[in-house]
N, C-alpha and C positions, 0 to 999 in steps of 0.2 A: 338266202335271206327270206325268200317267199315261203319256203317250208317252215323256217323258224317262226315267221308270223302266224302261219296257219296252226302250228303246234301251240303257240300261245293262246290263240283265239279259241281252240278246242279246250285247252286247259281251263280257261276263263269260264267257258260254258259249263264244264264238269264241276268246277268249284262253286259257282254261283247258281247251279240248277236247283230249282224249287220242286220239292215233292208235291204232286197234285193227285187227288182222288176224284175221279169223275162223278162219283155218286152212281146210283143205280141206272144203267143204260138200257134196261129191258122195258119193253112196252107193256102196259097193263099188268104190273106186278101183283096188284090186289084183286084181280079178276072182277072188276066192277068198281063202282063207288056207291056209297050209301047202302041202300038195300037192293041195288041192281047187280046181277051176276052176268058177266060177259067173258068170253075168251078171245076177244079181239086181239090180234098179234101173236097168238099162239097156234102151233101146229102139232099134228100127231102123225106117226107112220103106222099106227094100229088101225084095226078094222072097226073098233067099237066107238070111236069118237072120243071127245074130251068130256068127262063127267064132272059136273059141278053141282053145288046147291048153295042156297043163300046163307047169310049170316044169322045163326040161331042163338046168339048169346054164348058162343064158344068160350072156353077157359084161356083167354089171352093173358099173357103176362104183361105187367105194367110197361107202357111205352111201345108196345106192338100196335100196328095198325090193324083195327078190327073192322074197317069198312069193306063193302063190296062182299063177294062171295068167296068160296074156297074151292080148291080142286078135291074131288071126292074119288079117291083111288079105288079101283078093284084089285083083284088078286093076282094079276099077270103082268109081265114086263111089257107086253105089246101095248098096253094102255099107257103109253108115254106121252110126254108133252115137252115141246122144246121151242126155242127161238134162236135164229142165227143173227149175228151182229158183225158187221165189217168195221174194224177199228178205224181205218183210214177213209174208206168209202163212205161211211155213215157219219163222218165228221167228228169222231170222238177224240182221236189223236192225229197229229201230223205224222207223216212218214218218218222224219228224223226222230221224233219222240218215240215212236214204235220201234225204230231201229236200235235204240239204246237198250231196249228191254223193258219189260213191265211185269207187274203182278196182277193176275185177275182172280178175284175172290167171289165165288158164288155162294149164295145162302138161301135159306128157306126156313120159314116157321112151320113145324110139323106137329101134329097131335096124334099119337097113337091112342085111340079112344076105346079100344076093346082089348080083351086078353088073348086074342089070336096073334101069334107071332108073325110080324111083317118085317121085311127088309126093304127100306126105302133107299134110293140111290140118287145122289147128286152127281152129274157127269158134265165135264167140259170136253168137247171136242174141238181141238185147235188146228185149223187147216191154214197153212201158209200159201202164199201166191205160187210157189214152185211145186205145189201139190203134196208136200210133206204133211203128215198128220200125227199129232200127239193127243193123248187123252189123259185126263185126270179124274179119277172116280173115288167117291167116298160112299161107303154103304153104312147105313144106320139101322140096326136090328132092335126092335123093341116091342113091348106091349104096354097097355095102360098102366099096369102095376110097376113095371121096370123104369118107365120114363116120367112118372109123376102125374099122368093123366091130365096134361095140360099142354098147350103149345110151347115148344121149345125151339130155339134158333140153332140151326146147324150150318156149318160152312165148309167149303172145299176150295183150296187155294192151288193155283197153277202159277209157276214162275217161268217166264220167258227171258232168256238171256239176250245179249246183243245179236242182231241179225241184219240181213241185207234184203229182207223181203219188201215187196211194194205194198203189200196189205196182208192182214191176217184176219180170218174169220173165226169167231168163237160160237160154237153151238152150246147153249145152256139147256140141259135136258134133265128131266126128273121122271122117275118111274118107280113102281113097287112090285114086290113079289110076296105073296102070302104063302106061308108054310102049307104044303100039300096042294091039292087041286080042287078041294070041295068049294072054295069060294072064288074060283077064277072069274066068274061073271057076276059076282056080287060085291057091293060096297062094303068090304071088310078091311080095306087098307086104310092108311091114315089120311086125315084131312091136311091139306097143305095150302099155305097162304104166303103172301109177301116174298115171292121169289125174287132174288136180286143178282146182279152181276156188276161188280165195281172194279174199275181199272186203276191201279196205282202206277204213276210214271213220273219221270223227271221232265218238267217244263222246260222248253227251249224258247227263249225270247227271239222274236224276229231280228235279223241282222240289220243294224243301222248302216246303210250303204255309205253315208258320209264318213262315218268312223272307219268302215273297212277300207 
């Protein structure tokens, strides 16, 4: 009888589950506000630091956030930028919600502003509490002439199935590689802004103890 009631309860949760999107859970996705440029909340594993410059009237598309600064990429992958987010530990999902599975969508507005070929990468590294690691990578290759010479939004989606983890950490990372080596230490890579990480999941309402 108890097993039957538990099965009905779980079935009720599944049928009545509401799909929720967290919105962007990254810190400082616009690299500042107004005319201020900051990289607060971001890290790099490279030796050259994080390169930025202010907002100079760049060609944003309608609806894009044009406040703050932008990432100004050089020509080598070591000039990376990333943030780590714990889904449960940072309070974005409860463990039962995470255990059902979720979809994480990473995005960025990217402007290939010159005719040197660059390959820009959106990368999610998903690390579970048991130490298992999965990656989801999207590479975008372009020049100013092939991408319209304006900011374009690109996304990269990772799908996590049901699991028994106690927490999952997602590293949202971006980096660039310029064709050849002549520009490895020069800003010939794309300008990048409005980096995002959104989690879609099924909401589980708290159990009413009196009903239970």
